[in-house]
C-alpha positions as CSV (number, residue, x, y, z in Angstrom):
1,M,5.6,14.9,5.2
2,E,2.7,13.6,6.6
3,Q,1.9,13.1,10.3
4,R,1.6,10.5,12.1
5,P,-1.8,10.1,13.4
6,P,-2.8,10.6,16.9
7,D,-2.0,7.0,19.0
8,R,-4.6,4.5,20.3
9,K,-4.2,1.5,22.7
10,I,-4.9,-1.6,20.4
11,I,-4.6,-5.3,21.0
12,H,-4.3,-7.9,18.5
13,V,-5.3,-11.2,20.2
14,D,-4.2,-14.4,18.1
15,M,-5.1,-17.9,19.4
16,D,-2.0,-20.5,19.2
17,A,-3.1,-22.9,16.9
18,F,-6.6,-22.7,17.4
19,Y,-8.4,-25.5,15.6
20,A,-5.7,-28.5,16.6
21,S,-5.2,-26.8,20.1
22,V,-9.2,-27.4,20.3
23,E,-8.3,-31.0,19.4
24,Q,-5.8,-31.5,21.2
25,M,-7.9,-30.2,24.9
26,D,-10.8,-32.2,24.1
27,N,-9.2,-35.3,23.4
28,P,-5.7,-35.5,26.0
29,E,-4.5,-38.7,23.5
30,L,-3.4,-35.8,21.0
31,K,-1.7,-33.9,23.5
32,G,1.7,-33.7,22.7
33,K,1.4,-35.8,19.4
34,A,1.7,-33.7,16.0
35,I,-1.6,-33.4,14.6
36,A,-3.4,-31.9,11.6
37,V,-7.1,-30.6,11.3
38,G,-8.0,-31.4,7.8
39,G,-9.4,-34.0,5.4
40,G,-6.8,-36.6,5.0
41,E,-3.7,-37.6,3.5
42,K,-5.4,-38.4,-0.3
43,R,-7.4,-35.3,-0.8
44,G,-7.7,-32.9,2.3
45,V,-6.0,-29.8,2.9
46,V,-4.9,-28.9,6.1
47,S,-6.7,-26.2,7.9
48,A,-4.4,-25.9,10.5
49,A,-1.2,-27.6,12.3
50,S,-0.4,-28.4,15.9
51,Y,3.1,-26.8,17.2
52,E,4.7,-30.3,17.4
53,A,3.5,-30.7,13.1
54,R,4.6,-27.1,12.5
55,K,8.3,-28.1,13.4
56,F,8.5,-31.1,10.4
57,G,7.2,-27.8,8.3
58,V,3.5,-29.0,8.2
59,R,1.4,-25.9,7.8
60,S,-2.4,-24.8,6.7
61,A,-3.3,-24.8,3.3
62,M,-1.0,-27.4,2.5
63,S,-2.0,-30.8,1.3
64,G,-2.7,-33.9,3.6
65,Y,-0.1,-35.7,1.3
66,L,2.8,-33.5,1.2
67,A,2.2,-32.9,5.2
68,K,2.2,-36.5,5.5
69,K,5.0,-36.8,3.8
70,K,7.0,-34.4,6.0
71,C,5.7,-35.6,9.2
72,P,5.0,-39.7,8.5
73,E,4.1,-39.7,12.6
74,L,1.1,-37.0,11.5
75,V,-2.6,-37.5,13.1
76,F,-5.5,-36.5,10.8
77,V,-8.2,-34.9,12.5
78,K,-11.7,-34.1,11.0
79,P,-12.8,-30.4,11.7
80,R,-15.3,-30.1,14.4
81,F,-16.5,-26.3,13.0
82,D,-19.4,-25.8,15.8
83,R,-17.3,-26.4,18.6
84,Y,-14.4,-23.9,17.6
85,K,-17.9,-21.7,17.2
86,E,-18.7,-22.7,20.4
87,L,-15.1,-21.5,22.1
88,S,-15.1,-18.7,19.9
89,K,-17.8,-17.4,21.2
90,K,-17.0,-17.7,24.6
91,I,-13.6,-15.7,24.1
92,R,-14.9,-13.0,22.5
93,K,-17.3,-12.8,25.5
94,I,-14.7,-12.0,27.7
95,F,-13.1,-9.4,25.0
96,F,-16.3,-7.6,25.4
97,D,-15.8,-7.7,29.5
98,Y,-13.0,-4.7,28.2
99,T,-14.3,-3.2,25.6
100,D,-17.2,-2.9,22.8
101,L,-14.6,-2.0,19.8
102,V,-13.6,-5.3,19.2
103,E,-13.5,-6.4,15.7
104,P,-12.7,-10.0,14.9
105,L,-10.6,-11.0,11.7
106,S,-11.6,-14.9,12.2
107,L,-12.7,-17.3,14.5
108,D,-9.6,-17.2,16.3
109,E,-8.3,-13.6,16.2
110,A,-9.7,-10.3,17.0
111,Y,-8.8,-6.2,17.6
112,L,-9.7,-4.7,20.5
113,D,-9.5,-1.0,20.7
114,V,-9.0,-0.6,24.5
115,T,-7.9,3.1,24.2
116,E,-10.9,3.9,26.4
117,N,-12.1,0.4,28.7
118,K,-14.6,-0.8,31.0
119,K,-12.3,-1.5,33.5
120,G,-10.7,1.8,33.5
121,I,-7.2,0.1,33.5
122,P,-4.3,2.3,31.9
123,S,-2.1,0.0,30.8
124,A,-2.8,-1.9,27.3
125,T,-0.2,-4.4,28.3
126,L,-1.8,-5.8,31.4
127,I,-5.4,-6.0,29.6
128,A,-3.4,-7.9,27.3
129,K,-1.9,-10.1,29.9
130,E,-5.1,-10.2,31.6
131,I,-7.6,-11.3,29.1
132,R,-4.6,-14.4,27.9
133,Q,-5.1,-15.4,31.5
134,R,-8.5,-15.7,31.4
135,I,-8.8,-17.6,28.2
136,K,-6.0,-19.9,29.5
137,D,-8.1,-19.9,33.2
138,E,-11.8,-20.1,31.6
139,I,-11.2,-22.2,28.6
140,G,-8.2,-23.6,28.6
141,L,-6.1,-22.4,25.6
142,N,-3.4,-20.5,25.0
143,A,-3.2,-16.9,23.1
144,S,-0.4,-14.7,21.7
145,A,-0.7,-11.0,21.5
146,G,0.7,-7.9,20.2
147,I,-0.2,-4.3,21.8
148,S,0.5,-1.1,19.8
149,I,-0.4,2.1,18.7
150,N,-2.5,1.0,15.3
151,K,-3.9,-2.2,13.6
152,F,-0.9,-2.8,11.7
153,I,2.1,-2.9,14.4
154,A,-0.2,-5.1,17.0
155,K,-0.9,-7.6,14.1
156,V,2.8,-7.9,13.5
157,A,3.8,-7.7,17.2
158,S,1.8,-10.8,17.8
159,D,3.8,-13.3,16.2
160,F,6.8,-12.0,18.0
161,N,6.2,-14.2,21.4
162,K,4.2,-17.1,20.1
163,P,3.0,-19.7,21.4
164,N,1.5,-17.9,24.5
165,G,3.7,-14.8,24.6
166,Q,2.8,-11.1,23.7
167,K,4.9,-8.2,22.8
168,T,4.3,-4.6,23.3
169,V,5.6,-1.9,21.0
170,P,5.1,1.6,22.7
171,P,4.5,4.7,20.8
172,E,8.3,5.7,21.5
173,E,10.2,2.6,20.0
174,V,7.6,2.3,17.1
175,T,10.2,3.8,14.7
176,Q,12.8,1.9,16.0
177,F,10.9,-1.4,15.8
178,L,9.4,-0.8,12.0
179,E,12.9,0.2,10.9
180,A,14.6,-3.0,12.0
181,L,11.9,-5.3,11.1
182,D,12.3,-7.8,8.3
183,I,10.0,-7.2,5.1
184,R,9.0,-11.0,5.2
185,K,7.0,-9.7,8.7
186,F,5.6,-7.0,7.4
187,Y,1.6,-7.8,7.5
188,G,0.6,-7.4,4.2
189,V,3.9,-8.7,2.2
190,G,3.6,-12.1,1.2
191,K,6.5,-14.5,-0.6
192,V,6.2,-13.3,-4.0
193,T,6.3,-9.8,-3.0
194,A,8.9,-10.3,-0.8
195,E,11.0,-11.7,-3.1
196,K,10.5,-8.4,-5.2
197,M,11.4,-6.5,-2.7
198,Y,15.0,-7.8,-2.1
199,Q,15.4,-7.1,-5.9
200,L,14.7,-4.0,-5.3
201,G,17.5,-4.0,-2.4
202,I,14.8,-3.8,0.3
203,F,15.4,-6.1,3.2
204,T,14.4,-4.4,6.0
205,G,12.1,-1.6,7.7
206,K,14.5,1.1,7.4
207,D,15.2,0.0,3.3
208,L,11.7,0.6,2.6
209,K,11.3,3.7,4.5
210,E,14.0,5.4,2.1
211,K,12.2,4.7,-0.8
212,P,9.7,7.8,-2.0
213,V,6.2,6.6,-2.3
214,E,6.5,7.3,-6.4
215,F,9.1,4.6,-6.6
216,L,6.7,2.2,-4.3
217,S,3.7,3.0,-6.4
218,S,5.4,2.6,-9.6
219,H,6.6,-1.4,-8.5
220,F,3.9,-2.4,-6.6
221,G,0.8,-0.4,-7.4
222,K,-1.8,0.9,-4.7
223,S,-0.2,-1.2,-1.7
224,G,3.1,1.1,-2.5
225,S,1.2,3.8,-0.6
226,F,0.2,1.3,2.3
227,Y,4.3,0.3,2.3
228,Y,4.9,3.8,2.6
229,H,2.5,5.2,4.9
230,V,2.8,2.0,7.5
231,V,6.8,1.8,7.8
232,R,6.5,5.3,9.4
233,G,3.7,4.1,12.0
234,I,0.5,5.6,10.4
235,H,-2.5,3.2,9.6
236,N,-5.4,5.3,10.3
237,S,-7.7,2.0,9.8
238,P,-10.2,2.1,13.0
239,V,-11.1,-1.2,14.9
240,K,-14.6,-1.4,13.2
241,P,-16.9,-3.7,15.8
242,H,-19.0,-4.9,13.1
243,R,-17.2,-5.9,9.7
244,I,-19.1,-6.3,6.7
245,P,-17.9,-9.0,4.4
246,K,-16.5,-7.9,1.0
247,S,-17.1,-11.1,-0.4
248,V,-19.6,-14.8,0.4
249,G,-18.1,-18.2,-1.0
250,A,-18.5,-21.8,-0.8
251,E,-15.8,-24.5,-2.4
252,R,-15.2,-27.9,-2.2
253,T,-12.1,-30.2,-2.6
254,F,-12.9,-33.9,-4.6
255,F,-11.6,-37.3,-3.6
256,E,-11.0,-37.9,-7.4
257,N,-10.0,-35.5,-9.9
258,L,-12.6,-34.1,-12.6
259,S,-11.6,-34.1,-16.3
260,S,-14.9,-33.1,-17.7
261,E,-16.7,-30.1,-17.5
262,V,-20.2,-32.2,-17.4
263,F,-18.8,-33.6,-13.9
264,M,-17.3,-30.3,-12.8
265,F,-20.8,-28.6,-13.6
266,E,-22.7,-31.0,-11.5
267,K,-20.6,-30.2,-8.4
268,L,-20.7,-26.5,-9.2
269,E,-24.9,-27.3,-8.5
270,R,-24.4,-28.4,-5.2
271,I,-21.8,-25.1,-4.2
272,A,-23.9,-23.1,-5.8
273,D,-26.7,-24.8,-3.2
274,E,-25.2,-23.7,-0.1
275,L,-24.1,-20.3,-1.5
276,E,-27.7,-19.7,-2.1
277,K,-28.4,-20.5,1.8
278,R,-25.4,-18.6,3.0
279,L,-26.3,-15.4,1.2
280,K,-30.2,-15.7,1.8
281,K,-29.1,-16.5,6.0
282,S,-27.1,-12.9,5.4
283,K,-29.6,-11.3,3.5
284,I,-27.0,-10.5,1.0
285,S,-26.8,-10.5,-2.7
286,G,-23.6,-9.0,-5.3
287,K,-23.1,-7.9,-8.8
288,T,-19.9,-9.8,-9.2
289,I,-19.7,-13.6,-9.7
290,T,-16.0,-15.5,-9.5
291,L,-15.1,-19.2,-10.4
292,K,-12.3,-20.7,-8.4
293,I,-10.6,-23.6,-10.5
294,K,-7.8,-25.4,-8.7
295,Y,-6.1,-28.0,-10.8
296,S,-4.5,-31.7,-10.0
297,D,-0.6,-29.6,-10.1
298,F,-1.9,-27.2,-8.0
299,E,-2.2,-24.5,-10.1
300,Q,-5.1,-21.8,-9.2
301,Q,-7.4,-20.0,-11.8
302,T,-10.2,-17.7,-11.5
303,R,-12.6,-15.9,-13.7
304,S,-14.8,-13.9,-12.9
305,K,-18.0,-11.6,-14.5
306,T,-20.0,-8.4,-13.3
307,L,-23.5,-8.3,-14.1
308,P,-25.6,-4.8,-14.0
309,Y,-28.0,-6.3,-11.1
310,F,-27.4,-7.6,-7.7
311,I,-28.2,-11.5,-7.5
312,A,-28.7,-14.4,-4.9
313,D,-30.8,-16.8,-6.9
314,K,-28.6,-20.1,-7.1
315,H,-30.3,-20.3,-10.7
316,L,-28.8,-17.0,-11.7
317,I,-25.6,-17.6,-10.2
318,L,-25.2,-21.2,-12.2
319,D,-26.0,-19.2,-15.4
320,T,-23.1,-16.8,-15.1
321,V,-21.1,-20.0,-13.8
322,K,-21.6,-21.8,-16.5
323,E,-20.6,-19.2,-18.9
324,L,-17.7,-19.2,-16.7
325,L,-16.4,-22.8,-16.9
326,Y,-17.1,-22.9,-20.7
327,Q,-15.6,-19.9,-21.7
328,E,-12.0,-21.6,-22.1
329,K,-11.5,-25.6,-21.4
330,P,-9.5,-26.5,-18.6
331,H,-5.9,-27.4,-18.9
332,N,-5.6,-30.2,-16.2
333,S,-7.9,-32.2,-14.2
334,V,-9.6,-30.4,-11.5
335,R,-9.0,-31.1,-7.9
336,L,-11.3,-28.2,-6.3
337,L,-14.0,-26.0,-7.8
338,G,-15.4,-23.0,-6.0
339,I,-17.8,-19.9,-6.6
340,S,-17.7,-16.6,-4.6
341,V,-20.0,-13.7,-5.1
342,S,-18.9,-10.1,-4.4
343,N,-19.5,-6.5,-5.0
344,L,-22.0,-7.2,-2.1
345,N,-25.2,-4.7,-1.9
346,T,-23.8,-4.2,2.0
347,E,-20.4,-2.4,0.8
348,K,-20.6,1.2,1.1
349,K,-18.8,4.2,0.0
350,K,-16.0,5.3,2.0
351,D,-16.1,9.1,3.3
352,I,-13.1,10.6,2.2
353,S,-13.7,13.6,4.4
354,E,-13.8,11.4,7.7
355,K,-11.0,12.6,9.6
356,P,-8.8,10.1,12.5
357,L,-9.1,11.1,16.6
358,S,-7.8,14.8,16.4
359,I,-7.0,14.2,20.5
360,Q,-3.5,13.4,21.3
361,L,-3.8,10.7,24.0
362,Q,-1.6,9.9,27.0
363,F,-0.5,6.5,27.0
364,D,0.5,3.9,29.7
365,F,1.8,1.2,27.6
């Protein structure tokens, strides 16, 4: 049986309802109100919801129409990404006071490896508490945190005492914690996968642990091996300070549904302009072009093509997008279009001989 790798001290910090909380902080009139950051109730999509709105079932990625239906008192606020980026940089600056091993996942969450930290604080729990207090005092926002031996468990733990709380899963409690965990709380298990696991009699981590790797792989493909290992506390992924993007994309939701491919292609030209700017700014190119189509009934479709060479030029991108668009006639009117480029020139082959840290460390969690 594969042994669990040496433990590390990993913190996952997750800002509480970040976009919505920023809007409530900057505009006192919004405090205590149910708000949604997004494009409005007619055609927009909710980017973030305050905790007051979440009580009514409003969630990110929900249509503005449905959100308003669930919460008639909902206030829509236009997103201000420059402001969110500004505060995110300030938050990360706090992280770097403790460690250089910071891996941002988005503007509002990050992993920190504090196995060895700049402050010489032996307890990762105390570091997380101090970081959360500094974010509150210096920026004015609440954050939650999960603390454990690897990224997977820290990520799961950060959801346990939200908002404005933290949970530590020390080495000696990892097995008990994972076995008792509802399968829906496993990071990487979505709604569809959870339903499939239920049908297979898997409801908790303990149930998952009883299934052999062959069984899980046959039912869940490559993810089966991932589930087999993480439920045993095995997750070797290190905190990567410089995360390399796997894809670059741009998309747009429209105020009126599009029913003609001619109109769709006009919109795709503008999207390609934005995508080209992002690619050239980052000095990135890619081989795989993906067209994303979301229909008026919210069904989503993607079509991809991989080229034998790297591209970043909008005209070359559009040549492929046009081919993908006319490959199959849209079966309904379209509310969103997007283009992404993947299989990037930044990707490197993993060194399979790379070994995890071989020194067993002693911890005060």
